[in-house]
C-alpha positions in Angstrom: -12.4 40.2 39.1 -8.8 40.1 38.0 -8.3 36.8 40.0 -11.3 35.2 38.3 -10.0 36.1 34.8 -6.5 34.8 35.7 -8.1 31.6 37.1 -10.2 31.1 34.0 -7.3 31.6 31.6 -5.2 29.2 33.7 -7.9 26.6 33.7 -8.5 27.0 29.9 -4.7 26.7 29.3 -4.6 23.4 31.3 -7.5 21.9 29.4 -6.0 22.8 26.0 -2.5 21.5 26.9 -3.9 18.3 28.4 -5.8 17.6 25.1 -2.7 18.2 23.1 -0.6 15.9 25.3 -3.3 13.2 25.2 -3.5 13.4 21.4 0.2 13.1 21.1 0.1 9.7 22.8 -2.5 8.3 20.5 0.1 7.2 17.9 -1.6 5.3 15.1 -3.9 3.2 17.3 -7.0 2.4 15.4 -5.6 4.0 12.2 -5.0 1.7 9.3 -2.1 3.2 7.3 -1.6 1.6 3.9 1.4 2.5 1.7 0.9 1.6 -1.9 4.0 0.9 -4.0 4.7 0.2 -7.6 6.9 -2.4 -9.3 7.6 -3.1 -12.9 9.0 -6.1 -14.7 8.3 -9.2 -16.8 6.1 -12.0 -15.6 8.2 -15.1 -15.0 5.7 -17.3 -13.1 2.0 -17.4 -12.7 0.7 -19.9 -10.0 -3.1 -20.0 -10.1 -3.2 -22.5 -7.2 -1.2 -20.3 -4.9 -2.7 -17.2 -6.4 0.7 -15.6 -7.0 2.6 -14.0 -9.8 6.4 -13.5 -9.9 8.0 -10.8 -11.9 11.6 -10.3 -12.7 13.6 -7.2 -13.6 17.2 -6.6 -14.4 19.0 -3.8 -12.5 22.7 -3.2 -12.8 23.4 -6.7 -14.2 21.5 -8.4 -11.4 18.2 -10.1 -12.0 15.7 -9.5 -9.3 12.5 -11.3 -8.7 9.5 -10.3 -6.6 6.4 -12.5 -5.9 3.0 -10.9 -5.4 -0.2 -12.6 -4.1 -3.5 -11.7 -5.8 -7.1 -12.1 -4.8 -10.6 -11.5 -6.1 -10.2 -7.7 -5.6 -7.0 -7.4 -7.7 -7.7 -5.5 -10.9 -6.1 -6.6 -14.1 -6.0 -3.8 -16.7 -4.7 -3.5 -20.3 -5.1 -0.3 -22.4 -7.5 1.0 -19.7 -9.8 -2.0 -20.1 -10.5 -4.6 -17.4 -9.0 -8.0 -18.0 -8.8 -11.2 -16.0 -6.0 -13.3 -14.5 -6.4 -15.6 -17.5 -5.2 -12.7 -19.7 -1.8 -12.7 -18.0 1.0 -14.6 -19.7 4.6 -15.3 -18.8 6.8 -12.8 -20.6 4.2 -10.0 -20.3 5.6 -6.6 -19.2 3.5 -5.5 -16.2 3.2 -2.7 -13.7 2.1 -4.0 -10.3 0.5 -1.6 -7.8 0.8 -3.3 -4.4 0.8 -3.0 -0.7 2.3 -5.1 2.1 -0.2 -7.1 4.1 1.6 -8.9 7.0 4.3 -11.0 5.5 2.8 -11.0 2.0 2.8 -8.5 -0.8 -0.7 -8.1 -2.2 -1.2 -6.9 -5.8 -4.1 -4.5 -6.0 -3.7 -3.6 -9.7 -1.7 -5.4 -12.4 -1.4 -3.3 -15.6 -0.3 -5.3 -18.7 2.1 -3.3 -20.9 4.8 -0.6 -20.4 4.4 2.6 -18.4 
């Protein structure tokens, strides 16, 4: 009886450990991890044909520019009210919530105004 119990515990341990080892090798296969980021600045360029906006920001006496693509799912907001791309103007202060998609940076939300 003792041998049967030891054999069952050994078998159960092997099954549990093999599942843990197998799960450790899964990595992120099939998992789409999206990291959303935020950037603030002033709109310097709006290109409706290329569907991009460029914002600039001054940090430590350096002027930095970042270009974002937008699409039909990009939300434009001002004072918690939905707006459209047509409401964006060069010189507007904006907050852009974005994520990196391949080589481009896709704006998911553009909020007009300061934080």
